C-alpha positions in Angstrom: 12.5 9.0 -11.6 10.3 9.5 -14.7 11.3 7.8 -17.8 10.4 9.2 -21.2 8.0 6.3 -21.9 5.9 7.2 -18.9 4.9 10.6 -20.1 1.7 11.5 -21.7 -0.5 8.6 -20.6 -1.8 8.2 -17.1 -2.3 4.4 -17.5 1.3 4.0 -18.8 2.6 6.1 -15.9 0.7 4.0 -13.3 1.9 0.8 -14.9 5.5 2.0 -14.7 5.1 2.1 -11.0 2.5 -0.6 -10.2 2.7 -2.9 -13.2 4.0 -6.0 -11.5 2.7 -8.7 -9.4 4.0 -7.5 -6.0 3.9 -3.7 -5.7 0.2 -3.3 -5.0 0.4 -6.2 -2.5 3.1 -4.3 -0.6 0.9 -1.2 -0.6 -2.1 -3.3 0.5 0.0 -4.6 3.5 1.0 -1.1 4.5 -2.5 0.3 4.0 -4.8 -2.4 5.4 -2.7 -4.9 7.3 -0.6 -2.7 9.4 2.7 -4.1 8.3 5.7 -1.9 8.8 8.8 -4.0 9.1 10.6 -5.8 6.2 10.1 -9.3 7.8 6.3 -8.7 8.1 6.0 -8.6 4.3 7.5 -12.1 3.9 4.2 -13.8 4.5 4.6 -17.5 3.4 1.1 -17.3 1.8 2.3 -14.6 -0.6 5.7 -16.2 -1.1 7.5 -13.1 -2.3 11.2 -13.6 -2.8 13.4 -11.4 -0.6 15.2 -9.8 -3.5 11.9 -8.9 -5.1 10.5 -7.5 -1.9 13.6 -5.4 -1.4 13.4 -4.1 -5.0 9.7 -3.2 -4.7 10.2 -1.4 -1.4 13.2 0.5 -2.8 11.1 1.4 -6.0 8.2 2.6 -3.9 10.6 4.7 -1.7 12.3 6.2 -4.8 8.9 7.2 -6.2 7.9 8.9 -2.9 5.1 6.4 -2.1 6.9 4.9 0.9 9.3 6.2 3.5 12.0 4.1 5.2 13.2 5.2 8.6 15.3 3.5 11.2 13.3 2.2 14.1 14.4 4.3 17.1 13.6 1.4 19.5 15.3 -1.3 17.4 18.2 0.3 15.6 18.9 -2.7 13.4 15.3 -2.5 11.9 13.7 -0.1 9.5 10.1 1.1 9.5 8.2 1.4 6.2 5.3 3.7 6.0 3.1 5.3 3.3 3.7 8.9 2.5 0.9 11.3 1.7 1.5 10.4 -1.9 1.0 6.7 -1.0 -2.1 7.5 1.0 -3.5 9.2 -2.0 -3.8 5.7 -3.5 -6.6 4.9 -1.0 -9.5 5.5 -3.5 -7.8 3.2 -6.0 -7.2 0.4 -3.5 -10.8 0.7 -2.3 -12.1 0.5 -5.8 -10.0 -2.6 -6.5 -11.4 -4.2 -3.3 -14.9 -3.3 -4.2 -14.6 -4.6 -7.7 -12.9 -7.9 -6.7 -15.5 -8.6 -4.0 -18.2 -8.1 -6.5 -16.7 -10.3 -9.3 -14.5 -12.9 -7.6 -16.3 -15.5 -5.6 -13.3 -16.4 -3.6 -12.3 -12.8 -2.6 -12.6 -12.4 1.2 -13.6 -9.0 2.4 -15.2 -8.6 5.9 -18.8 -7.8 5.4 -18.7 -4.8 7.7 -15.8 -3.4 5.7 -17.6 -3.8 2.3 -20.9 -2.4 3.6 -19.3 0.7 5.0 -17.2 1.1 1.8 -20.3 0.9 -0.4 -22.4 3.1 1.8 -20.0 6.1 1.4 -16.7 5.3 -0.3 -15.3 8.9 0.0 -16.1 9.1 3.7 -14.8 5.6 4.4 -11.6 6.3 2.5 -11.1 9.5 4.4 -11.6 7.7 7.7 -9.1 5.0 6.9 -6.6 7.6 5.7 -7.0 9.6 8.9 -6.4 6.5 10.9 -3.2 5.6 9.1 -1.9 9.2 9.4 -2.6 9.2 13.2 -0.9 5.8 13.5 2.1 7.2 11.6 2.3 10.3 13.8 1.9 8.5 17.1 5.0 6.3 16.2 7.3 9.2 15.6 10.1 9.6 18.1 
């Protein structure tokens, strides 16, 4: 799904996937908030339109960042999960969290989270990634 304008520049490539208001928030919800079902992403505080949410989830799926599988227990629902490619965004997401907590006085990050992140970012990221992978595997039919 690469377009010609994405080639050659890593920032341009990233912006082609993440360069809108909602995509990173969907990834955040999958990565840190445990959301898995479409309806869980429709948080009134975020106020994402359903057509925009559907488009972002589809785009993330097409780019191999998210998988969409039918829930074996509730056949009318789908489960969204980060792929390994999506989990590889963990260092980026942690860097954004750290940066925002440092420079935005209204950013809310639990102090134990930010302390552990700043103590050893690589180890903390690996721990979170392992936890997400285990969660993903334990929910397989």
